[in-house]
N, C-alpha and C positions, 0 to 999 in steps of 0.2 A: 387707469382709474385713479382719480384724485379724491381723497377723503378730507373734509374740513369740518371742524366742530366749533360750536358757539355755546358757551355756558350762560344760562340765565338762572334766576333764583329758583324757578320751579322745575326746570328740566334742562337736559342737554340736547341741543339740536345738531343733527348730523346731516351734512349735505354730501351727496355722491355725485361726482362728475365723471361721466363715461366718455371715452374716446374710442372710435372704431378704427382698428389698425388697417382694415381692408375695405375697399369699395367693391362690391360684388354686382355684376351685371345681372346674373340669374343663378338660382340655386335649385337643385333637386334634392330634397331632404326626405329621407326615409324615416319610418317610425322607430327603427332601431337606433339606440343611442350612438352618437358619433359616426353616423353613416350618411354620407352626403356626396354630392358632386356640385361644384360651383365653377363659375368663370369669374376670375378676379381681374378687375380693371386697374385698380391702384393698390399699392401697398405703402401706407403712409403718404408721402408726397410724390412717390415715384410711380410712373406707369409700368404695368406688368407687361412684358413682351408677349406677343401672341403665342409663341411656341412654349410658354411657361405658365399661361393663364388658367389652364384646366387643373383644378385641384379635386382629387377624388380620395375619399377616406372610407374605409370599412366595407366597401361594396365588393361583390364577388370578383369584379374586374381587377382588384388589387391583390388577390390571393395568389400564393405561389403555385397553387394547383391549376391555375388558368394559364394556358400556353401563350407565348408572347404574340403570335400572329393574331389570336383572338382578342387580346388586349388592345392591339393597335386598331383593329377593325371596329371594335365596340366603342373605343374612345373617339374615333372619327365620327361615327354616327351620333354619339352622345353630344359631341361638341357642335358639329355643323347643323344638325337637324333639331336639336332640343335646346341646348343651353346658349347657343349663339344665334338663335333664330327668333325673330319677333313673334311669329306664330308657328306653333308646332303642327306640321302636316302629318297626321297619323298614318295616312295612306302611303305617304312617301317613306316613312319609317318602316312600315310593313314591307314595302317593296324592297328596301335595302336589306332587311333581315332575310327576306326570301332569297335574294341574290347571294347573301352570305351562306345560307344553308346549302345552296346548290354548289357554291365554290368549295365548301368543306367536303361535300360528297365526292366531287370530282378529284379533289386533292387526295383524299383517302384512297380512292380507287386507283389512282396513278402510282401509289406506293410512296408518295412523299409523306414526311412526318411532321409537317407544320402544326397540325391540329391535335396531336397526341399530348396527353398530360404528362409533364415531367414529374419524377418522384425520386427521392433519395432513400437508399436503404443502407442499413448498417451491416456489419459483418455478421455471419450466422451465429457466432459466439455471443453476440450482444443480446440475442433473443432467448431469454431463459424461461419465459412463460408463454404467453400467446404470441403466435407468429402473425404479423400483419399481412394483409392481402398483397401489399406491394412486394414483400419478399417472396411470397408464394408465387407471384407472377414471374419474378426473375428465376425462381427455381423451376417453374414449369417450362420456361424458355430453354434453360440449360438441359432439361430432361428430354424434350421432344425435338430439339434442333437437329439439323444435319451435322455430320462430323466436320464439314467444311465451313460451317457458320461460325462467326466469332463467338467465343464463350465468355460468360461473366465469371469473374473470380469472386465467389460468394464468401471467401474468407476476408475480403476487404470491403470498404465502403464503395458504393456504386451509385451513379446517376443513371436512371433508366427512363424509357418512355413506355407508358402503359397503353397497350393495345387492347381495347375491349373486344372480346371474342365470344362466339357461341360454338364451342367444340364439345360434342357429346357422343355417346355411343351410337346415336342414330345417324348423325351426319358425317362422322369421321371417315366413312368409306368414300367420300367425295374425292379424296386425294390419293386413294389407294394405288392407282395406276401412274399418276403423274409424279408423286413423291413417295415411293415405297418405303424409304428409310424413315422419313418423318411419320408416315402412317403407322409403321410398326412401333415406333417410340410412343406415339399418341395412344395406341391401343393398350400398351403395357401401363402407361401412366393412368389412363382411365380405369383400368382394372384395379390399380392400386387405390385410386380414389374411391371406387366402389367398396373395396374391402374395408377401408377406413370408415366409411359411412355405415356399412352393415355391422361393423364391430361396435360402433358407438350407439346405433339404434337397431338392434338385432330383430325387433318385431316389425320393422318398417320394410315394405316391399318397394324398392326403387325402380322406376321406369327408366328406359334408356336416356330420356331427356333430362332426368334428374341428376345424372352424373355428368358434370360439365366443367370445362376449363373456361372461366369467365374473363381471365386476363392473361396476356402474355407480356412479360416485361423485357423489351429488347434493349440492347445497349444504346445509350445516348450517342447520337452522331452517326448511327448506322441507318440503313434503309430497311423498310419493312420486308421481311423474307417473303418470297413469292408463294411459299407454301402456306403462309398465314393469311393472305389476302382473301381466299374464299370463305374464311370464317369471321371476317371483321363484322362487328356489331355496329353498323353504320348509324342506326337510330340512336343508340345510347351515346355514341361519341358526339353526334351532332347536338343532342340535348345537353350534354355536359358543357359544350362550348357555348350554346345559346343561352344557358343559364346566367352567363356573365352580363347579359343585357337586362336592365331593370324594366321589363315589360309591364308588370303590374303597376308600377309607380307612375306610368304615363297613360294608364287607362286601357292597356292591352291585357285582357284576361285570357291566358292560355288554357284552352280546354284540354283535359287529360294531360296535364303538363309533364307528367313523368314518362309519357309515351310518345307524344307528338307535339308539334309546335304550332298548332292551329291557334288563331286569335279569334276575338269576338268581332272582328271587322269583316263586313260583307260588302262587296262591290257589285252593283247591278249595271 
């Protein structure tokens, strides 16, 4: 920006001359401040190479809680079908998102960890007041795991993968015969959770579904334990990953967005 002034008898005239550092092909700008995705064609007099032209700021796709595989998939759709396309084919976008949902489900079911959220936890001594759910997830894993499973050293910092689970007093019997050691550990841990809840709210009568282990924090770099797979909350994990795509901003209104990923597109 260049500022020039000219003084007259009655007033001072100020002229502002703006220069744009970037030449943008297309932009997706959200209502939130400093939240956008753009394709840059030029920076000053230089052409921006294709592998570096996608610039994303402030969106969910840039957050540390979004796994790398999801970032790569969402960036690919965002670039090829929206920002680097003359016309946005909404049906094509929905098709690709549906394929991504199916891929996430199959990957989770196979035991691979590509689509689990990473998290960092401090040592247990660092939490003097409220304990975050990420640390409770790691503690739950250490408590219910088999003796042969890799343990987390909770006296040190750790990087974990968060596995969304539905483990409660009603469905824990599903692994009673297949994994008796883990079953016994889970039963004892659920009993401890019930005692804590009843102590905090003695007048409340809790149902078996109310006492739940919602997260298991497994060591980063390990595979999902086979005893954990029957309890995976597929819907929640898929939704957590699909939130990285800006559906609303391209006209896709997800109905019941916290539960399912239906859109407002109907094909006849």
